[in-house]
All heavy atoms as TSV, in Angstrom:
chain	resi	resn	atom	element	x	y	z
A	1	MET	N	N	-36.151	17.771	-5.578
A	1	MET	CA	C	-37.342	16.949	-5.591
A	1	MET	C	C	-36.905	15.481	-5.536
A	1	MET	O	O	-36.165	15.019	-6.386
A	1	MET	CB	C	-38.111	17.243	-6.885
A	1	MET	CG	C	-39.510	16.744	-6.890
A	1	MET	SD	S	-40.309	17.104	-8.454
A	1	MET	CE	C	-41.612	18.144	-7.914
A	2	ASN	N	N	-37.371	14.761	-4.558
A	2	ASN	CA	C	-36.985	13.360	-4.452
A	2	ASN	C	C	-37.982	12.469	-5.212
A	2	ASN	O	O	-38.945	12.935	-5.803
A	2	ASN	CB	C	-36.865	12.942	-2.983
A	2	ASN	CG	C	-38.177	13.075	-2.247
A	2	ASN	OD1	O	-39.211	13.248	-2.855
A	2	ASN	ND2	N	-38.117	12.987	-0.933
A	3	LEU	N	N	-37.728	11.189	-5.192
A	3	LEU	CA	C	-38.512	10.245	-5.988
A	3	LEU	C	C	-39.974	10.173	-5.545
A	3	LEU	O	O	-40.872	10.128	-6.380
A	3	LEU	CB	C	-37.880	8.853	-5.923
A	3	LEU	CG	C	-38.590	7.771	-6.715
A	3	LEU	CD1	C	-38.591	8.103	-8.202
A	3	LEU	CD2	C	-37.952	6.433	-6.475
A	4	THR	N	N	-40.237	10.198	-4.262
A	4	THR	CA	C	-41.630	10.110	-3.801
A	4	THR	C	C	-42.426	11.347	-4.215
A	4	THR	O	O	-43.605	11.230	-4.570
A	4	THR	CB	C	-41.689	9.933	-2.280
A	4	THR	OG1	O	-40.958	10.988	-1.648
A	4	THR	CG2	C	-41.134	8.592	-1.862
A	5	GLU	N	N	-41.801	12.514	-4.194
A	5	GLU	CA	C	-42.496	13.719	-4.648
A	5	GLU	C	C	-42.778	13.656	-6.150
A	5	GLU	O	O	-43.855	14.041	-6.605
A	5	GLU	CB	C	-41.678	14.963	-4.329
A	5	GLU	CG	C	-41.607	15.302	-2.865
A	5	GLU	CD	C	-40.706	16.497	-2.600
A	5	GLU	OE1	O	-40.125	17.043	-3.556
A	5	GLU	OE2	O	-40.591	16.892	-1.432
A	6	ARG	N	N	-41.839	13.162	-6.917
A	6	ARG	CA	C	-42.057	13.027	-8.362
A	6	ARG	C	C	-43.182	12.045	-8.657
A	6	ARG	O	O	-44.011	12.291	-9.536
A	6	ARG	CB	C	-40.783	12.571	-9.049
A	6	ARG	CG	C	-39.751	13.646	-9.135
A	6	ARG	CD	C	-38.562	13.173	-9.896
A	6	ARG	NE	N	-37.509	14.170	-9.789
A	6	ARG	CZ	C	-36.539	14.299	-10.654
A	6	ARG	NH1	N	-36.461	13.490	-11.678
A	6	ARG	NH2	N	-35.630	15.233	-10.498
A	7	LEU	N	N	-43.198	10.925	-7.957
A	7	LEU	CA	C	-44.269	9.956	-8.156
A	7	LEU	C	C	-45.622	10.529	-7.741
A	7	LEU	O	O	-46.632	10.288	-8.401
A	7	LEU	CB	C	-43.976	8.676	-7.374
A	7	LEU	CG	C	-42.812	7.833	-7.883
A	7	LEU	CD1	C	-42.547	6.673	-6.934
A	7	LEU	CD2	C	-43.082	7.332	-9.282
A	8	TYR	N	N	-45.644	11.300	-6.673
A	8	TYR	CA	C	-46.882	11.921	-6.220
A	8	TYR	C	C	-47.432	12.867	-7.279
A	8	TYR	O	O	-48.597	12.797	-7.660
A	8	TYR	CB	C	-46.639	12.670	-4.902
A	8	TYR	CG	C	-47.823	13.473	-4.441
A	8	TYR	CD1	C	-48.866	12.851	-3.769
A	8	TYR	CD2	C	-47.905	14.846	-4.679
A	8	TYR	CE1	C	-49.960	13.578	-3.343
A	8	TYR	CE2	C	-48.995	15.577	-4.264
A	8	TYR	CZ	C	-50.022	14.939	-3.595
A	8	TYR	OH	O	-51.114	15.662	-3.185
A	9	TRP	N	N	-46.592	13.770	-7.793
A	9	TRP	CA	C	-47.063	14.746	-8.774
A	9	TRP	C	C	-47.314	14.115	-10.135
A	9	TRP	O	O	-48.180	14.559	-10.886
A	9	TRP	CB	C	-46.082	15.910	-8.900
A	9	TRP	CG	C	-46.145	16.784	-7.687
A	9	TRP	CD1	C	-45.213	16.925	-6.718
A	9	TRP	CD2	C	-47.263	17.596	-7.289
A	9	TRP	NE1	N	-45.655	17.767	-5.745
A	9	TRP	CE2	C	-46.913	18.203	-6.074
A	9	TRP	CE3	C	-48.518	17.849	-7.832
A	9	TRP	CZ2	C	-47.774	19.066	-5.398
A	9	TRP	CZ3	C	-49.373	18.713	-7.169
A	9	TRP	CH2	C	-48.997	19.306	-5.962
A	10	ASN	N	N	-46.593	13.082	-10.462
A	10	ASN	CA	C	-46.843	12.391	-11.720
A	10	ASN	C	C	-48.213	11.715	-11.705
A	10	ASN	O	O	-48.936	11.742	-12.700
A	10	ASN	CB	C	-45.744	11.372	-11.987
A	10	ASN	CG	C	-45.854	10.757	-13.357
A	10	ASN	OD1	O	-46.394	11.359	-14.265
A	10	ASN	ND2	N	-45.344	9.552	-13.506
A	11	ALA	N	N	-48.561	11.113	-10.595
A	11	ALA	CA	C	-49.858	10.446	-10.484
A	11	ALA	C	C	-51.009	11.452	-10.492
A	11	ALA	O	O	-52.096	11.157	-10.975
A	11	ALA	CB	C	-49.913	9.611	-9.208
A	12	ARG	N	N	-50.789	12.657	-9.969
A	12	ARG	CA	C	-51.856	13.666	-9.903
A	12	ARG	C	C	-51.974	14.488	-11.187
A	12	ARG	O	O	-53.028	14.952	-11.527
A	12	ARG	CB	C	-51.607	14.646	-8.759
A	12	ARG	CG	C	-51.555	14.143	-7.338
A	12	ARG	CD	C	-52.552	13.209	-6.897
A	12	ARG	NE	N	-52.533	12.675	-5.579
A	12	ARG	CZ	C	-51.972	11.555	-5.239
A	12	ARG	NH1	N	-51.223	10.901	-6.060
A	12	ARG	NH2	N	-52.132	11.055	-4.047
A	13	SER	N	N	-50.884	14.667	-11.905
A	13	SER	CA	C	-50.902	15.589	-13.042
A	13	SER	C	C	-51.537	14.990	-14.288
A	13	SER	O	O	-52.112	15.705	-15.093
A	13	SER	CB	C	-49.493	16.070	-13.359
A	13	SER	OG	O	-48.679	14.982	-13.726
A	14	TYR	N	N	-51.449	13.702	-14.489
A	14	TYR	CA	C	-51.987	13.094	-15.700
A	14	TYR	C	C	-53.381	12.532	-15.514
A	14	TYR	O	O	-53.991	12.086	-16.468
A	14	TYR	CB	C	-51.044	11.984	-16.191
A	14	TYR	CG	C	-49.735	12.531	-16.682
A	14	TYR	CD1	C	-48.564	12.319	-15.974
A	14	TYR	CD2	C	-49.675	13.258	-17.852
A	14	TYR	CE1	C	-47.365	12.822	-16.428
A	14	TYR	CE2	C	-48.481	13.776	-18.311
A	14	TYR	CZ	C	-47.331	13.553	-17.592
A	14	TYR	OH	O	-46.150	14.065	-18.047
A	15	GLY	N	N	-53.893	12.511	-14.325
A	15	GLY	CA	C	-55.220	11.975	-14.091
A	15	GLY	C	C	-55.228	10.463	-14.080
A	15	GLY	O	O	-54.196	9.810	-13.957
A	16	ASN	N	N	-56.390	9.909	-14.239
A	16	ASN	CA	C	-56.554	8.462	-14.225
A	16	ASN	C	C	-56.877	7.972	-15.627
A	16	ASN	O	O	-57.388	8.726	-16.457
A	16	ASN	CB	C	-57.687	8.068	-13.284
A	16	ASN	CG	C	-57.382	8.464	-11.856
A	16	ASN	OD1	O	-56.239	8.447	-11.439
A	16	ASN	ND2	N	-58.410	8.839	-11.121
A	17	ALA	N	N	-56.610	6.724	-15.869
A	17	ALA	CA	C	-56.900	6.140	-17.170
A	17	ALA	C	C	-57.306	4.685	-17.006
A	17	ALA	O	O	-56.840	3.991	-16.111
A	17	ALA	CB	C	-55.680	6.235	-18.076
A	18	THR	N	N	-58.181	4.273	-17.901
A	18	THR	CA	C	-58.582	2.881	-17.988
A	18	THR	C	C	-58.130	2.367	-19.339
A	18	THR	O	O	-58.412	2.979	-20.358
A	18	THR	CB	C	-60.106	2.738	-17.857
A	18	THR	OG1	O	-60.508	3.281	-16.613
A	18	THR	CG2	C	-60.524	1.293	-17.933
A	19	LYS	N	N	-57.426	1.251	-19.339
A	19	LYS	CA	C	-56.885	0.706	-20.573
A	19	LYS	C	C	-57.522	-0.646	-20.860
A	19	LYS	O	O	-57.555	-1.523	-20.006
A	19	LYS	CB	C	-55.372	0.550	-20.446
A	19	LYS	CG	C	-54.697	0.006	-21.664
A	19	LYS	CD	C	-53.196	-0.072	-21.458
A	19	LYS	CE	C	-52.508	-0.669	-22.641
A	19	LYS	NZ	N	-51.069	-0.786	-22.444
A	20	ILE	N	N	-58.027	-0.781	-22.092
A	20	ILE	CA	C	-58.573	-2.056	-22.553
A	20	ILE	C	C	-57.684	-2.524	-23.694
A	20	ILE	O	O	-57.508	-1.810	-24.682
A	20	ILE	CB	C	-60.028	-1.908	-23.029
A	20	ILE	CG1	C	-60.901	-1.353	-21.904
A	20	ILE	CG2	C	-60.570	-3.249	-23.516
A	20	ILE	CD1	C	-62.306	-1.033	-22.326
A	21	SER	N	N	-57.111	-3.684	-23.545
A	21	SER	CA	C	-56.167	-4.162	-24.552
A	21	SER	C	C	-56.880	-4.493	-25.857
A	21	SER	O	O	-58.067	-4.812	-25.888
A	21	SER	CB	C	-55.406	-5.387	-24.042
A	21	SER	OG	O	-56.279	-6.483	-23.958
A	22	LYS	N	N	-56.128	-4.426	-26.944
A	22	LYS	CA	C	-56.710	-4.698	-28.261
A	22	LYS	C	C	-57.147	-6.151	-28.384
A	22	LYS	O	O	-58.096	-6.451	-29.102
A	22	LYS	CB	C	-55.733	-4.324	-29.370
A	22	LYS	CG	C	-54.445	-5.098	-29.373
A	22	LYS	CD	C	-53.523	-4.591	-30.457
A	22	LYS	CE	C	-52.169	-5.256	-30.364
A	22	LYS	NZ	N	-51.240	-4.715	-31.350
A	23	HIS	N	N	-56.491	-7.044	-27.662
A	23	HIS	CA	C	-56.881	-8.453	-27.703
A	23	HIS	C	C	-58.255	-8.668	-27.064
A	23	HIS	O	O	-59.063	-9.449	-27.570
A	23	HIS	CB	C	-55.835	-9.323	-27.015
A	23	HIS	CG	C	-54.475	-9.195	-27.616
A	23	HIS	ND1	N	-54.178	-9.649	-28.877
A	23	HIS	CD2	C	-53.339	-8.632	-27.149
A	23	HIS	CE1	C	-52.918	-9.386	-29.154
A	23	HIS	NE2	N	-52.385	-8.766	-28.115
A	24	THR	N	N	-58.518	-7.948	-25.984
A	24	THR	CA	C	-59.818	-8.044	-25.328
A	24	THR	C	C	-60.917	-7.481	-26.226
A	24	THR	O	O	-61.993	-8.067	-26.340
A	24	THR	CB	C	-59.795	-7.292	-23.988
A	24	THR	OG1	O	-58.745	-7.811	-23.180
A	24	THR	CG2	C	-61.113	-7.443	-23.259
A	25	ILE	N	N	-60.635	-6.358	-26.861
A	25	ILE	CA	C	-61.614	-5.755	-27.772
A	25	ILE	C	C	-61.911	-6.695	-28.928
A	25	ILE	O	O	-63.073	-6.881	-29.313
A	25	ILE	CB	C	-61.103	-4.391	-28.279
A	25	ILE	CG1	C	-60.959	-3.416	-27.123
A	25	ILE	CG2	C	-62.047	-3.825	-29.334
A	25	ILE	CD1	C	-60.251	-2.139	-27.494
A	26	ARG	N	N	-60.874	-7.298	-29.487
A	26	ARG	CA	C	-61.068	-8.234	-30.599
A	26	ARG	C	C	-61.904	-9.435	-30.171
A	26	ARG	O	O	-62.784	-9.885	-30.906
A	26	ARG	CB	C	-59.719	-8.702	-31.128
A	26	ARG	CG	C	-58.982	-7.648	-31.893
A	26	ARG	CD	C	-57.638	-8.148	-32.326
A	26	ARG	NE	N	-56.887	-7.098	-33.011
A	26	ARG	CZ	C	-55.598	-7.154	-33.247
A	26	ARG	NH1	N	-54.902	-8.217	-32.884
A	26	ARG	NH2	N	-54.997	-6.157	-33.866
A	27	LYS	N	N	-61.635	-9.970	-28.989
A	27	LYS	CA	C	-62.386	-11.124	-28.502
A	27	LYS	C	C	-63.854	-10.789	-28.308
A	27	LYS	O	O	-64.735	-11.588	-28.649
A	27	LYS	CB	C	-61.794	-11.636	-27.194
A	27	LYS	CG	C	-60.460	-12.319	-27.367
A	27	LYS	CD	C	-59.881	-12.710	-26.043
A	27	LYS	CE	C	-58.479	-13.282	-26.210
A	27	LYS	NZ	N	-57.869	-13.627	-24.922
A	28	ILE	N	N	-64.143	-9.608	-27.784
A	28	ILE	CA	C	-65.531	-9.196	-27.577
A	28	ILE	C	C	-66.251	-9.038	-28.910
A	28	ILE	O	O	-67.387	-9.505	-29.077
A	28	ILE	CB	C	-65.586	-7.885	-26.758
A	28	ILE	CG1	C	-65.132	-8.154	-25.317
A	28	ILE	CG2	C	-66.985	-7.290	-26.776
A	28	ILE	CD1	C	-64.927	-6.914	-24.492
A	29	ILE	N	N	-65.586	-8.411	-29.875
A	29	ILE	CA	C	-66.224	-8.205	-31.178
A	29	ILE	C	C	-66.431	-9.533	-31.901
A	29	ILE	O	O	-67.471	-9.759	-32.524
A	29	ILE	CB	C	-65.405	-7.216	-32.024
A	29	ILE	CG1	C	-65.475	-5.827	-31.390
A	29	ILE	CG2	C	-65.903	-7.175	-33.454
A	29	ILE	CD1	C	-64.641	-4.786	-32.061
A	30	ILE	N	N	-65.462	-10.425	-31.817
A	30	ILE	CA	C	-65.627	-11.742	-32.448
A	30	ILE	C	C	-66.787	-12.499	-31.807
A	30	ILE	O	O	-67.594	-13.117	-32.499
A	30	ILE	CB	C	-64.317	-12.553	-32.379
A	30	ILE	CG1	C	-63.287	-11.955	-33.338
A	30	ILE	CG2	C	-64.558	-14.023	-32.694
A	30	ILE	CD1	C	-61.912	-12.557	-33.233
A	31	PHE	N	N	-66.892	-12.434	-30.500
A	31	PHE	CA	C	-68.011	-13.083	-29.814
A	31	PHE	C	C	-69.345	-12.492	-30.263
A	31	PHE	O	O	-70.294	-13.227	-30.546
A	31	PHE	CB	C	-67.858	-12.956	-28.295
A	31	PHE	CG	C	-69.014	-13.525	-27.541
A	31	PHE	CD1	C	-69.171	-14.893	-27.408
A	31	PHE	CD2	C	-69.966	-12.689	-26.966
A	31	PHE	CE1	C	-70.248	-15.429	-26.717
A	31	PHE	CE2	C	-71.039	-13.203	-26.281
A	31	PHE	CZ	C	-71.187	-14.576	-26.158
A	32	MET	N	N	-69.420	-11.168	-30.364
A	32	MET	CA	C	-70.651	-10.522	-30.802
A	32	MET	C	C	-70.979	-10.873	-32.250
A	32	MET	O	O	-72.147	-11.005	-32.608
A	32	MET	CB	C	-70.550	-9.002	-30.623
A	32	MET	CG	C	-70.461	-8.557	-29.182
A	32	MET	SD	S	-71.843	-9.105	-28.169
A	32	MET	CE	C	-73.153	-8.157	-28.915
A	33	CYS	N	N	-69.965	-11.020	-33.089
A	33	CYS	CA	C	-70.205	-11.404	-34.485
A	33	CYS	C	C	-70.730	-12.828	-34.601
A	33	CYS	O	O	-71.537	-13.126	-35.474
A	33	CYS	CB	C	-68.913	-11.268	-35.299
A	33	CYS	SG	S	-68.451	-9.577	-35.649
A	34	ILE	N	N	-70.271	-13.691	-33.744
A	34	ILE	CA	C	-70.746	-15.073	-33.783
A	34	ILE	C	C	-72.180	-15.162	-33.258
A	34	ILE	O	O	-72.991	-15.918	-33.795
A	34	ILE	CB	C	-69.794	-15.989	-32.968
A	34	ILE	CG1	C	-68.455	-16.086	-33.698
A	34	ILE	CG2	C	-70.401	-17.362	-32.760
A	34	ILE	CD1	C	-67.378	-16.803	-32.921
A	35	VAL	N	N	-72.494	-14.379	-32.250
A	35	VAL	CA	C	-73.826	-14.429	-31.643
A	35	VAL	C	C	-74.877	-13.772	-32.545
A	35	VAL	O	O	-75.975	-14.296	-32.694
A	35	VAL	CB	C	-73.812	-13.756	-30.251
A	35	VAL	CG1	C	-75.205	-13.596	-29.697
A	35	VAL	CG2	C	-72.964	-14.569	-29.294
A	36	THR	N	N	-74.559	-12.629	-33.129
A	36	THR	CA	C	-75.546	-11.925	-33.943
A	36	THR	C	C	-75.545	-12.458	-35.371
A	36	THR	O	O	-74.498	-12.791	-35.920
A	36	THR	CB	C	-75.255	-10.413	-33.968
A	36	THR	OG1	O	-73.940	-10.211	-34.471
A	36	THR	CG2	C	-75.375	-9.816	-32.587
A	37	PRO	N	N	-76.689	-12.519	-35.990
A	37	PRO	CA	C	-76.758	-13.033	-37.364
A	37	PRO	C	C	-76.244	-12.016	-38.386
A	37	PRO	O	O	-76.289	-10.813	-38.157
A	37	PRO	CB	C	-78.251	-13.298	-37.569
A	37	PRO	CG	C	-78.938	-12.426	-36.585
A	37	PRO	CD	C	-78.008	-12.252	-35.434
A	38	PHE	N	N	-75.746	-12.518	-39.492
A	38	PHE	CA	C	-75.314	-11.730	-40.652
A	38	PHE	C	C	-74.095	-10.854	-40.391
A	38	PHE	O	O	-73.859	-9.895	-41.112
A	38	PHE	CB	C	-76.464	-10.865	-41.194
A	38	PHE	CG	C	-77.682	-11.638	-41.514
A	38	PHE	CD1	C	-78.853	-11.440	-40.807
A	38	PHE	CD2	C	-77.676	-12.601	-42.521
A	38	PHE	CE1	C	-79.990	-12.169	-41.098
A	38	PHE	CE2	C	-78.814	-13.330	-42.818
A	38	PHE	CZ	C	-79.975	-13.116	-42.101
A	39	THR	N	N	-73.308	-11.117	-39.367
A	39	THR	CA	C	-72.095	-10.333	-39.136
A	39	THR	C	C	-70.834	-11.187	-39.164
A	39	THR	O	O	-69.760	-10.698	-38.826
A	39	THR	CB	C	-72.167	-9.591	-37.783
A	39	THR	OG1	O	-72.391	-10.540	-36.751
A	39	THR	CG2	C	-73.250	-8.542	-37.788
A	40	ASN	N	N	-70.935	-12.433	-39.559
A	40	ASN	CA	C	-69.754	-13.298	-39.619
A	40	ASN	C	C	-68.740	-12.819	-40.647
A	40	ASN	O	O	-67.556	-13.104	-40.528
A	40	ASN	CB	C	-70.156	-14.734	-39.938
A	40	ASN	CG	C	-70.868	-15.386	-38.784
A	40	ASN	OD1	O	-70.744	-14.963	-37.650
A	40	ASN	ND2	N	-71.643	-16.415	-39.071
A	41	TRP	N	N	-69.169	-12.081	-41.648
A	41	TRP	CA	C	-68.257	-11.569	-42.666
A	41	TRP	C	C	-67.260	-10.571	-42.076
A	41	TRP	O	O	-66.214	-10.323	-42.645
A	41	TRP	CB	C	-69.042	-10.893	-43.793
A	41	TRP	CG	C	-69.841	-9.723	-43.306
A	41	TRP	CD1	C	-71.107	-9.733	-42.852
A	41	TRP	CD2	C	-69.382	-8.362	-43.203
A	41	TRP	NE1	N	-71.493	-8.479	-42.469
A	41	TRP	CE2	C	-70.453	-7.617	-42.678
A	41	TRP	CE3	C	-68.198	-7.716	-43.498
A	41	TRP	CZ2	C	-70.355	-6.248	-42.453
A	41	TRP	CZ3	C	-68.105	-6.355	-43.272
A	41	TRP	CH2	C	-69.176	-5.637	-42.756
A	42	LEU	N	N	-67.580	-10.020	-40.916
A	42	LEU	CA	C	-66.724	-9.007	-40.290
A	42	LEU	C	C	-65.499	-9.606	-39.596
A	42	LEU	O	O	-64.492	-8.914	-39.408
A	42	LEU	CB	C	-67.568	-8.223	-39.280
A	42	LEU	CG	C	-66.984	-6.986	-38.653
A	42	LEU	CD1	C	-66.697	-5.955	-39.736
A	42	LEU	CD2	C	-67.941	-6.410	-37.640
A	43	ILE	N	N	-65.538	-10.876	-39.244
A	43	ILE	CA	C	-64.471	-11.510	-38.474
A	43	ILE	C	C	-63.096	-11.420	-39.144
A	43	ILE	O	O	-62.118	-11.092	-38.471
A	43	ILE	CB	C	-64.848	-12.961	-38.111
A	43	ILE	CG1	C	-66.034	-12.934	-37.137
A	43	ILE	CG2	C	-63.685	-13.714	-37.493
A	43	ILE	CD1	C	-66.602	-14.292	-36.816
A	44	PRO	N	N	-62.940	-11.635	-40.457
A	44	PRO	CA	C	-61.593	-11.534	-41.047
A	44	PRO	C	C	-61.008	-10.121	-41.040
A	44	PRO	O	O	-59.792	-9.953	-41.125
A	44	PRO	CB	C	-61.795	-11.999	-42.497
A	44	PRO	CG	C	-63.067	-12.732	-42.509
A	44	PRO	CD	C	-63.900	-12.187	-41.402
A	45	PHE	N	N	-61.836	-9.112	-40.894
A	45	PHE	CA	C	-61.374	-7.726	-40.944
A	45	PHE	C	C	-61.079	-7.123	-39.567
A	45	PHE	O	O	-60.594	-6.004	-39.476
A	45	PHE	CB	C	-62.408	-6.850	-41.657
A	45	PHE	CG	C	-62.695	-7.318	-43.049
A	45	PHE	CD1	C	-63.909	-7.899	-43.352
A	45	PHE	CD2	C	-61.744	-7.191	-44.046
A	45	PHE	CE1	C	-64.179	-8.339	-44.632
A	45	PHE	CE2	C	-62.006	-7.629	-45.333
A	45	PHE	CZ	C	-63.217	-8.201	-45.635
A	46	ILE	N	N	-61.364	-7.838	-38.505
A	46	ILE	CA	C	-61.217	-7.289	-37.155
A	46	ILE	C	C	-59.758	-6.975	-36.836
A	46	ILE	O	O	-59.456	-5.940	-36.238
A	46	ILE	CB	C	-61.836	-8.247	-36.120
A	46	ILE	CG1	C	-63.354	-8.219	-36.271
A	46	ILE	CG2	C	-61.439	-7.877	-34.709
A	46	ILE	CD1	C	-64.073	-9.187	-35.397
A	47	HIS	N	N	-58.837	-7.829	-37.241
A	47	HIS	CA	C	-57.427	-7.589	-36.931
A	47	HIS	C	C	-56.891	-6.371	-37.661
A	47	HIS	O	O	-55.987	-5.694	-37.164
A	47	HIS	CB	C	-56.595	-8.825	-37.268
A	47	HIS	CG	C	-56.899	-9.983	-36.373
A	47	HIS	ND1	N	-56.524	-10.030	-35.057
A	47	HIS	CD2	C	-57.573	-11.135	-36.591
A	47	HIS	CE1	C	-56.933	-11.147	-34.510
A	47	HIS	NE2	N	-57.593	-11.841	-35.423
A	48	GLN	N	N	-57.435	-6.049	-38.807
A	48	GLN	CA	C	-57.015	-4.858	-39.530
A	48	GLN	C	C	-57.671	-3.603	-38.969
A	48	GLN	O	O	-57.082	-2.525	-38.994
A	48	GLN	CB	C	-57.367	-4.993	-41.008
A	48	GLN	CG	C	-56.633	-6.126	-41.684
A	48	GLN	CD	C	-57.186	-6.430	-43.058
A	48	GLN	OE1	O	-58.178	-5.854	-43.475
A	48	GLN	NE2	N	-56.548	-7.348	-43.751
A	49	MET	N	N	-58.883	-3.740	-38.461
A	49	MET	CA	C	-59.615	-2.580	-37.950
A	49	MET	C	C	-59.085	-2.118	-36.596
A	49	MET	O	O	-59.003	-0.916	-36.337
A	49	MET	CB	C	-61.104	-2.905	-37.829
A	49	MET	CG	C	-61.786	-3.085	-39.155
A	49	MET	SD	S	-63.513	-3.617	-39.103
A	49	MET	CE	C	-64.044	-3.448	-37.460
A	50	ILE	N	N	-58.744	-3.038	-35.733
A	50	ILE	CA	C	-58.319	-2.688	-34.371
A	50	ILE	C	C	-56.807	-2.849	-34.283
A	50	ILE	O	O	-56.291	-3.958	-34.200
A	50	ILE	CB	C	-59.037	-3.562	-33.331
A	50	ILE	CG1	C	-60.535	-3.372	-33.471
A	50	ILE	CG2	C	-58.576	-3.223	-31.927
A	50	ILE	CD1	C	-61.352	-4.325	-32.660
A	51	GLN	N	N	-56.099	-1.735	-34.274
A	51	GLN	CA	C	-54.642	-1.749	-34.269
A	51	GLN	C	C	-54.045	-1.432	-32.887
A	51	GLN	O	O	-52.979	-1.909	-32.551
A	51	GLN	CB	C	-54.104	-0.724	-35.273
A	51	GLN	CG	C	-54.484	-1.036	-36.704
A	51	GLN	CD	C	-53.757	-2.250	-37.241
A	51	GLN	OE1	O	-52.616	-2.494	-36.879
A	51	GLN	NE2	N	-54.414	-3.014	-38.084
A	52	ASP	N	N	-54.741	-0.598	-32.090
A	52	ASP	CA	C	-54.186	-0.136	-30.820
A	52	ASP	C	C	-55.138	-0.432	-29.667
A	52	ASP	O	O	-56.311	-0.734	-29.865
A	52	ASP	CB	C	-53.950	1.373	-30.875
A	52	ASP	CG	C	-52.912	1.747	-31.912
A	52	ASP	OD1	O	-51.961	0.962	-32.104
A	52	ASP	OD2	O	-53.060	2.812	-32.526
A	53	ASP	N	N	-54.576	-0.315	-28.464
A	53	ASP	CA	C	-55.384	-0.456	-27.262
A	53	ASP	C	C	-56.312	0.747	-27.117
A	53	ASP	O	O	-56.054	1.813	-27.656
A	53	ASP	CB	C	-54.493	-0.543	-26.027
A	53	ASP	CG	C	-53.599	-1.763	-26.042
A	53	ASP	OD1	O	-53.926	-2.727	-26.746
A	53	ASP	OD2	O	-52.575	-1.741	-25.339
A	54	PHE	N	N	-57.392	0.569	-26.370
A	54	PHE	CA	C	-58.314	1.657	-26.083
A	54	PHE	C	C	-57.963	2.214	-24.705
A	54	PHE	O	O	-57.945	1.483	-23.723
A	54	PHE	CB	C	-59.764	1.148	-26.094
A	54	PHE	CG	C	-60.764	2.201	-25.745
A	54	PHE	CD1	C	-61.076	3.190	-26.643
A	54	PHE	CD2	C	-61.372	2.202	-24.512
A	54	PHE	CE1	C	-62.004	4.169	-26.319
A	54	PHE	CE2	C	-62.290	3.167	-24.181
A	54	PHE	CZ	C	-62.609	4.162	-25.087
A	55	ILE	N	N	-57.661	3.505	-24.648
A	55	ILE	CA	C	-57.302	4.159	-23.389
A	55	ILE	C	C	-58.288	5.287	-23.167
A	55	ILE	O	O	-58.418	6.198	-23.974
A	55	ILE	CB	C	-55.865	4.699	-23.427
A	55	ILE	CG1	C	-54.893	3.559	-23.661
A	55	ILE	CG2	C	-55.556	5.439	-22.128
A	55	ILE	CD1	C	-53.474	3.994	-23.868
A	56	TYR	N	N	-59.003	5.211	-22.047
A	56	TYR	CA	C	-59.970	6.239	-21.675
A	56	TYR	C	C	-59.409	6.999	-20.480
A	56	TYR	O	O	-59.201	6.437	-19.413
A	56	TYR	CB	C	-61.317	5.597	-21.335
A	56	TYR	CG	C	-62.336	6.573	-20.827
A	56	TYR	CD1	C	-62.899	7.502	-21.686
A	56	TYR	CD2	C	-62.714	6.582	-19.499
A	56	TYR	CE1	C	-63.829	8.418	-21.222
A	56	TYR	CE2	C	-63.635	7.489	-19.022
A	56	TYR	CZ	C	-64.194	8.409	-19.895
A	56	TYR	OH	O	-65.105	9.313	-19.432
A	57	ARG	N	N	-59.159	8.287	-20.670
A	57	ARG	CA	C	-58.610	9.137	-19.591
A	57	ARG	C	C	-59.719	9.959	-18.960
A	57	ARG	O	O	-60.581	10.480	-19.648
A	57	ARG	CB	C	-57.531	10.044	-20.143
A	57	ARG	CG	C	-56.344	9.287	-20.663
A	57	ARG	CD	C	-55.185	10.233	-20.928
A	57	ARG	NE	N	-54.054	9.508	-21.428
A	57	ARG	CZ	C	-53.161	8.886	-20.688
A	57	ARG	NH1	N	-53.266	8.920	-19.383
A	57	ARG	NH2	N	-52.153	8.230	-21.229
A	58	TYR	N	N	-59.669	10.078	-17.645
A	58	TYR	CA	C	-60.640	10.876	-16.922
A	58	TYR	C	C	-59.947	11.572	-15.760
A	58	TYR	O	O	-58.868	11.203	-15.352
A	58	TYR	CB	C	-61.827	10.028	-16.441
A	58	TYR	CG	C	-61.435	8.809	-15.646
A	58	TYR	CD1	C	-61.398	8.842	-14.268
A	58	TYR	CD2	C	-61.100	7.622	-16.285
A	58	TYR	CE1	C	-61.041	7.735	-13.527
A	58	TYR	CE2	C	-60.748	6.497	-15.564
A	58	TYR	CZ	C	-60.724	6.553	-14.193
A	58	TYR	OH	O	-60.377	5.455	-13.473
A	59	ASN	N	N	-60.597	12.609	-15.246
A	59	ASN	CA	C	-60.048	13.497	-14.206
A	59	ASN	C	C	-58.945	14.276	-14.782
A	59	ASN	O	O	-57.962	14.609	-14.566
A	59	ASN	CB	C	-59.628	12.761	-12.951
A	59	ASN	CG	C	-60.805	12.442	-12.053
A	59	ASN	OD1	O	-61.875	12.977	-12.222
A	59	ASN	ND2	N	-60.601	11.550	-11.128
């Protein structure tokens, strides 16, 4: 099995995935906390709550 065949089967066997970095998730949540009332208390806890990236696999 040569390299192109391995890359072909590797790409087909695991399916597709969408990755959202933890920094992006944190920024979105911080923005939502600032915009919505009574959620500013959540901002100091966001770094402890979100430890890993979000990976959504499909196919």
